[in-house]
N, C-alpha and C positions, 0 to 999 in steps of 0.2 A: 444244077442243084436236082437234085429229086421233088419230085413234085409232092407238094401236101408239107410243107415246111413252116414251122410256127414263127413269125417272124422276131415275137417278142424272145422267143426261148435263142433267136438266134444269133439277137444285135444286145442284147440286157444280160441272160442268163448266161452263157457261154463264155463271155469272156473273161466271167470273176472264175469260172471256174476254169479256165485254161491259167487265168493269172494265178492259181495255185497247185498247179500242176504234179507238181514237187509233195507236196503235205498231203496230199488228198488220198486217203488209203481205201473209203469207201462211197461209191456214190448211189444214190437211192433217189429216184426221179420216178416212182411210182405214182399215180393219179396225176397225173402235171398235162393231161391232155397234147400229149406229145403226136407229130406225127411222120410219117413216111420216111420224111424229108430230113426231119430231126436226127436220122439215125447218122445219118454222114457225120454229124459233127459230134455224134457222140463217138463214133465208132475212130475217128481219127483222133479223140483224147482217150482213149482204151488203150489204142495204139503206142501211143505216146509214153504214157504215164505207165511206167514197168514196176512203180508200187501196187497200184492198183488191186486189191484183195479182193472186193465187192461190188456187184452190180445189179442192183433193181431198176427193172424198167416194167415192171407192171403194172397193169389194167393202164394201157396206153394204147391205143393204134398203130400202130408198128409196121403191119404185114398182113395188106391185103392180095383180095384171089387176081393179082394182076404181074404182070411180066416187068411193069417200070417199078413194082414196089419189091418184087422181088430183088432188085439190085442192091434196098436197105437190108438183105437179109446175106446176101452174100458179101458186104461191105462190112456189117460188125463180124461176118464168121470169123472174115480174115483176120480182125483185130483181135479177137478171142482164140484161135488156135495159136499155141504154141506160146501164151502168155508167161514170164515168168513167175507171176504170182496169183494170178483171176482164177479162184475157186470157189465162189460159190456166184452165180448167175439165178438172178428171176424172171422168167418174161411167161408168167403167168398173166392172161385176159390179154394179149396181145395181138389176136387174130391168126396164129399159128393152126388152131384147130380147121381153118378154111381155104390154107393155102399148103399143100404138100409138097412142092418145091422148095418152098420156104422153108419149110418143118425141116427138112432133108439137109438143107445148107445148113443151118443152123445147128443140129447134129452133130455134121462134119466138123465144125468148130470147136465142140465142146467136151472131144473125146480125154482132154485135160483138165475138164472140171470137175471139181468133187463135190462140188453139191449144185445139182439142175431141177428147179422148179417150173413145170409146165403143166400146173392148176388150172380149172377151167376150160379146158378145150374138149370138144364136142370131135373129138377123133373119126374117122369110119374107117374100114375094114382095112385100106393102104395107111389112112395115117399109124395106126395104134400097130401095124406091120412094121414102119419104119423104126419106129420107139424100139418094139422086141430086139429088130432085128440088132439097133444101136446098143442094147445093153448087152448084148451076145456077144458083140466083137471086142477084143481087148478096148479098153478105156479105162479110164481113172474114175469114174463115177462111182462115189461111196453112196451118197444121199440122191434118192430121186423119188421126186411126187406126182403123182399123177391123178390128183383130186378133180374132180368136177364133174362126173358121170358118164366118163368116152367110153367105160370097160361092159356096163352092164345096160344102157340107154338106150343101142338102138337093137330092138328086139330082134332082127332078120338077122344080126351080128354074134350075137351075146356067147353062141356059143364056140364060135371061131377066136372070138376077141380071149375069153377067157385059156383057151384051148394054146392061144399064143401066148399069153400071158404065165401062165404054167410054164412051157416048156422055157421060157425065157429063167425066170427062176429058177429053174433045175438045172442050167446051166451055167448062170452066170456065179463067178469067182469072188467079184468085190464088192456088189451091192450090202451095204450095211441098214441101212435104213430106207426104207419102204413107206410112200403116205398110197393108200389107196382110198380116201374118203370120200364119201358123197359120189359112189361109182354104180351105185343099184342092184350093190348085190344081192341085194335081197327081196328084186322086185318079180312078180309073181307069185310071193306067199311060198317057193319052194326052195330050197335050199342046193340046186343045180351047180349054181354058180359060184357061191359060196363053197363048196365041196370041193370045187375045181381049184379056187383062185388056194385053197388052204392046203391042197395038196402040192401045189408048187413053193409056197410058202415053208413047208415042211419038207421039202427038198432039197431048200438053198442051205450053200452050208456057210452062208456066212452073214445072212440078215439077224441082226440082233434087237431092230426098232420097227415096228410093224405099227401102222394106224389105219384103221379100219372103221371111223369115226363115220357116222351119218349114213349108215346103207342099210340099215330096217332090218337086223339080222338079231332082234332081241329075241326071237320065237325061242321053244325052249329044244327044237329038236337042230337050231340053229347054234344056242349055245352048248350042246352035245358035242359038236362036232370042233368048235372051239376047245373047251373042256377037254376032250382027248386030247386033243394036239399039246396043250400044254402040260396034260398028266405023265405025257412022253419025257415031262423035262426036255426040254430044247435048250439052245443056248440064247432064247431069246430075255433080253433086260427088260425091252418095253414094250408096252403095249395099249392102245389106244381103245375105247369102246364107245366113246362119247356120243351121247344122244343117238342110239339105236334102239329106243323105246323097251329096253330089258325090266323086267317087272322081277318081283322078290324071286318067285321060284325058279327061273334063269341066272338071277344072280345068285343061289342057295347050287346050281349046279356048278358055276365056276368056282364057288368059295373049296367046293369038297374037294374038285383038281388042284387048287394050290394048294392043299394039306402033301401032296406026293413035290410040288415044284421046290425047287433051291435054288434058282438062277434067276428067275422072275425077280424085277428091283421095280419096278412103277409100272403101276397099274393103274388107268382113268376111266372110273364110270360115270363121268358128269354127265348131266342132263336126262337121267333115265329115270327109269318108273318106282324104282328101290323103295320099301314102306319098310316102316319099324321091324315088320318081321323079318326082313332080313337084314336084320341089324346082328342078333346075336351066330348068325355062319360068319359072319364081316369078321365080330370080335373075337371067334375062334381062332379063325385065320393069325388075326394079329397076333393074338398068346402064345401061337405055336410054331409060326411063321418068321424066323429072324433077318432074311433073306430081305423082304419086300421095305422100302425105304420110303417110298410114299405111296399113299393110296388116295385120289381124288375121287370123291364123292359126293362132290356140289350139286344142287338143284336137282337134286332126287325129294322122297316125300318122307324126309325124317326129322318125326320131330324133336324139340331140343328136351321134354320132358322126358321122354323115355330112350327115344333111336339114340339120338348123338351123346348123350352120356353113359350110353351101355358100349357106344364105340371108343369113347374118350378113357373108361376104365381101365379098359385093355393098356393104353397107353400109361397111364397112371390113377393107379386104384387107390384112394385114401384111404382107405379102411382102416388098416395097419402098417407098422412099418415093413411086416415081411410079403403084404400085400405090395408096397410100393416097390420094394426090392425086385421083385418078380416080375414088374410090366414090363412092357416091351419099352426097350431105350433106344431104340433105332429106327422105325418110323414115323415117317411126316404122315399124318393123317388130314385131307382137307376137307371138311365139312360145309361147313360157311364160311370162310374168310373172314370171321368174327368167334369172340364168345359167346355170345348168349350162354352165357352161365355155365360154357362148357371147360372155360381155361384153353382154348385151342391155340390161340397165338403163345399163350408162356408156354406149354406143354411141347408146342413144335420149336420153336426153339430151342428149348433143352434140347431135343433129341436128337435137333441137328450138330449139338458140341461133338467134339470127338474123345474126352475123357468119359468113360461110366461112372468112375467113382463122382464127379463132379456133377452128372445127369443125377444121382441119386440122390446126392446131397439137396440138389436144387430142388426135386419134387420134394424132401422131403419138410424141406422151408416152406415150399408152396403150400403143402396141406396143414402145416401148422397156421401161415399165416389167412389163406382165403377157403380152401376147401372143405378143410375137416378140422376145425381147431378144437375139436376133444381128443384129436389122436393121441395127443400125448398121457391115457390114461395110463397111470400106475401099473397095471397090470401087464401091458407091454414091453414091459423092461426088466422083467423076474429075472430073465437068462442072459440077458446083457452081461456080459464081463464088468467086473467093477474097473479095470481101467481104461475101459470104454467109457464110462459116465460121462468124464469132461466135455469128450468131443460131441454127445449128445446133450447134454447141455447146452453146449455153445449152442448146437442148433433152435434147439427151444430159445434160444433168444433172438434169435436172428428172426428176420423177417424180409420176405422180399421186397423188394425195391425201395429200402429202409435205409436210407442214409449210405448209401451205391453201392449196397450187395444185389448180386444180378442182375447189374442195370441194360446187361443185354441181350435181359431176357422181358423185362415190361419197363414201361416208363413212366408207374407210378411211383416215381423218386419221392416225394413227397404226402405220400398215402399216409393219413391216421393211424396208429399203432390201435390195433383192436382190444388189446393188453396190455401192460407194460411185463419186457423181458424178466423181472427179476420176481413178479408176480406168478409168472407160469412155471418159472423154475422151482420157487416155494410150493406152488401145488404138487411139482411133480414128486420133490421130495418128501415132503409130508406123506402123501401118499402111497409110497413106494413101500410095500411092504422088505423090499431088500437092502434098503439103505440103511439103518442102525448098525450091520455089520460094518460098516466102513470104521465106526465110534464103538466097536467092542471091547469093554474092559480083559486085561488079563496079561499074560505074558509079551503077545505079539510075538512070538521071535520069528517067525517065518517073513513079516513085514523088517522088524524092526534090526534084528541080528545078523549084520555081514560077514564077520572073521569068527574062528573061531578062539580068539585074543578076546575079541570085545563080550561074546559069550562067558568068558570062564573069571573075568574081571566081573561083570553083572552079579554073578552067582555068590562070589567073595564078598561084594560090598552086603548083597538083601539075602540073609543063610537061609531066612523063610521061604515057604514055598509061594513060586512065583504067583501063582493066581490068587493067592491070599492078600490082595494089595489093598481092601476094606484096613487092616488095623493098620498098615504103615502111618507114622509120623513124622514129621520134619527132626533132624536127630540135633539134639541137647535139648528138646526142648521140655522134658519132663526135670532135668537138672535146674533149669532156669527155673522153676516151678518152684521147686525146692527152696532158692537162695530168696527169692522173692517173701517165702513165707517164713524165714526167719530173720528176717530184716521186720516184718511186721510184730510178732513174737515180741523182741525186743525192745518193742516201743511199748507194747501193752504190760512190762512190767515194771515203770518209770513209775515216779512219783504221781503224787494226784495237783503237783501243784502245777497252776498254768504255767505253758513253758514259754519261754523265752522267744524274741522274733526270731534269734537266729535258727534254734532249735525247730521251729514252726514252720522257715524256711525249707531246712533244712528235711524236715519230713513229708512236705509237698512236696518235697525234689524227688524225695525216693519214695513214693506213692506213684509218681506221675511215672516213673521208673520201670517202677515194679508193672505199671498196668502195659507199658508199652511192648514187656517181653513175655503177653500171653501168649502161648499158643491155641494150634486146635485140639491139642489134649488137655487144657486147662477148662476148655471149653463141656467137654467128657465128663472129668471131674468134679466140676461145681455142683453137681447135681447132687454129688454123694456129699460134697463137704455142707452143703445147706441140708 
């Protein structure tokens, strides 16, 4: 057994892991206080488990600068080499930075690994040369992370380190994702290191994901280097510039470069110093760049009342129906993680949906419900075709999160309605100037006449001009009026003697029948008779 093993791990934990060797596909043992001796048991498990795809041993003291401890690296290297399924290995903070021999062994066994994470290792000139030589040689690594200060930390080796990294990136043909976070690329207040690294990134033919966070490169001159690279419209899809001290002026330079870029999909500027003065430039990018899918500006100096609200207006401007339709429907904007009066959560959930028509309808209802309750100003509807009005009125009546509508957007399913749906529809109809045309009097031939046969039949039945429908009366109404008048005249010419019971009854019957046959024409003629 190798020295430095942990008895509890070998006697209590490892037997449970081994008993499930046929089902475990991910083995994560980070921060478990493991020692070099425990690598022997882990290596045996990795070698036997042909289904294992992920191995995370980070933050354990596994590889010390000692010949005996190199045996642990050799065992693990053999277990990793030519493994049929293992594709992700994380050996951050495991002591490889102080043991070049162990580093060489691990790299030899990592040729078939897709993702190799070696963060927080302060490699010297020899150690970094091992890494760059490994990346140049033929291997399967497409994601490589070297975060933690090994490139620019050692002042005397900075130039040689960055040149080696530059040449490595220019020659590598498989690397797609590169993490160089916290590597002191801005050390010394100049851009020499950053310029060399950016030349290597620019020369790479396969890089699509770059992480430069935590490198103190927020200066205007540094941002000009990155902006020049972005303006050339490289194939880069993801760029992480978190925690670099980027201020408003530097941010504006970056935003101008993005006006010319139509490949970048994800930009992260979290934990910087961008203020409300930088919001207009970001808003302009969001309105004119339809490629960006996520923009992260969390933990900056953007205030709710101005900066954040202005940013989200680019994604959903509730001023009018047209402004909602012309908003950005593709980007997810991460500002605070919570709404804080900007409806961030709802808008972001809408923007990740697939159907653009659904996104617009949800945003219209969201504006009706919460963001701008006066958006149904009738003047906004003047140019809308009449056949679309039922759909529009349906949207007015809906409310986000009420009765299950938009339940995937908001959790407020039982939110109290701010106004009854019918009341909103009434207000819309009552004030909409074009609405009376739905009930205009006249022939209505364009909408009522469907065939020529129907048209000829109607003209035969109504000989008058079709637009003179004010004088129209029900058929036979005047004849009925004359018959009623005749009955009354005969009764008035009889003798003055008291009528018999039968005659009185029949008279009441006749009067009753006459009264029931009065038409709209009777009402018009009654004034003349009086």
